[in-house]
C-alpha positions in Angstrom: 51.5 36.9 31.3 54.1 38.7 29.2 52.2 37.7 26.0 49.0 39.5 27.3 51.0 42.6 28.1 52.7 42.7 24.7 49.3 42.1 23.0 47.9 45.1 24.9 50.9 47.3 24.1 51.1 46.5 20.4 47.3 46.6 19.9 47.1 49.8 22.0 49.9 51.4 20.0 48.2 50.7 16.7 44.9 52.1 18.0 46.6 55.1 19.5 48.3 55.9 16.2 45.0 55.7 14.3 43.3 58.0 16.9 46.1 60.5 16.7 46.0 60.6 13.0 42.2 61.2 13.0 42.4 63.8 15.8 45.3 65.8 14.3 44.0 65.9 10.7 40.2 66.6 11.3 38.2 66.5 9.0 40.6 65.4 6.2 41.3 61.9 7.5 38.2 59.9 8.4 37.7 56.5 9.9 37.3 55.1 6.4 40.7 56.4 5.4 42.2 54.7 8.5 40.4 51.5 7.7 41.8 51.4 4.1 45.2 52.6 5.2 45.7 50.1 7.9 44.6 47.1 5.7 47.0 48.4 2.9 49.9 49.1 5.3 49.4 45.6 6.9 49.5 43.9 3.5 52.6 45.9 2.3 54.5 45.3 5.6 53.6 41.6 5.4 54.7 41.3 1.8 58.1 42.7 2.6 58.5 40.6 5.7 58.1 43.3 8.4 54.7 42.4 9.8 55.4 38.8 10.9 57.9 39.9 13.6 55.3 42.2 15.0 52.8 39.3 15.1 55.4 37.2 16.8 56.0 39.9 19.4 52.4 41.1 19.9 50.2 38.1 19.1 46.6 39.1 19.0 47.5 42.7 19.5 48.9 42.6 16.0 46.5 40.2 14.3 43.2 41.6 15.5 43.5 45.2 14.3 42.9 46.0 10.6 46.6 45.9 9.8 46.4 42.2 10.8 43.6 41.7 8.3 45.9 43.1 5.6 48.7 40.8 6.8 46.3 37.8 6.6 45.2 38.7 3.0 48.8 39.1 1.9 49.9 35.8 3.4 46.9 34.1 1.8 47.7 35.6 -1.6 51.4 34.5 -1.3 50.4 31.0 -0.3 47.8 30.8 -3.1 50.4 32.0 -5.6 52.8 29.3 -4.5 50.1 26.6 -4.8 48.2 27.6 -7.9 50.0 30.4 -9.7 48.5 33.7 -10.6 44.9 32.6 -10.1 45.8 31.3 -6.7 47.1 34.8 -5.8 43.6 36.2 -6.3 41.9 33.4 -4.5 44.3 32.9 -1.7 43.6 36.1 0.3 39.9 35.5 0.3 40.3 31.8 1.3 42.6 32.8 4.2 40.2 35.4 5.5 36.9 33.4 4.8 36.2 32.4 8.3 36.6 35.9 9.7 34.5 37.4 6.9 31.8 34.9 7.4 31.7 35.4 11.2 31.5 39.2 10.6 28.5 38.8 8.3 26.7 36.3 10.5 27.2 38.2 13.8 26.4 41.5 12.0 23.1 40.0 10.8 22.2 38.5 14.1 22.9 41.8 15.9 20.8 43.7 13.4 17.9 41.3 13.9 18.1 41.4 17.7 18.6 45.1 18.3 17.0 48.2 16.9 19.1 51.3 16.3 18.3 54.5 18.2 18.0 57.8 16.4 
């Protein structure tokens, strides 16, 4: 039960921070800036070893937001580098995230086919 609570708190805090940044900096910071910033910050924190403790504490609350995607890319790149050298560093991030990327594409396509947007 505590793991659900911690996932809620960590994930909620990440979302709250993004919302505050967007609300307090209108119109300079857009959702696109938040997207790129969170992925980049997640990768940087992962590379210096600070994101994994957050994942251990918050579980899905830390891995599902965009910063978790950056963490996944960084960990994949590091693992690829250890296995295959410099080419593995480029390939590793995409390999680590391939299932999530494929699911997003498939579910996005199915949703676009099934539903029509409203104007």
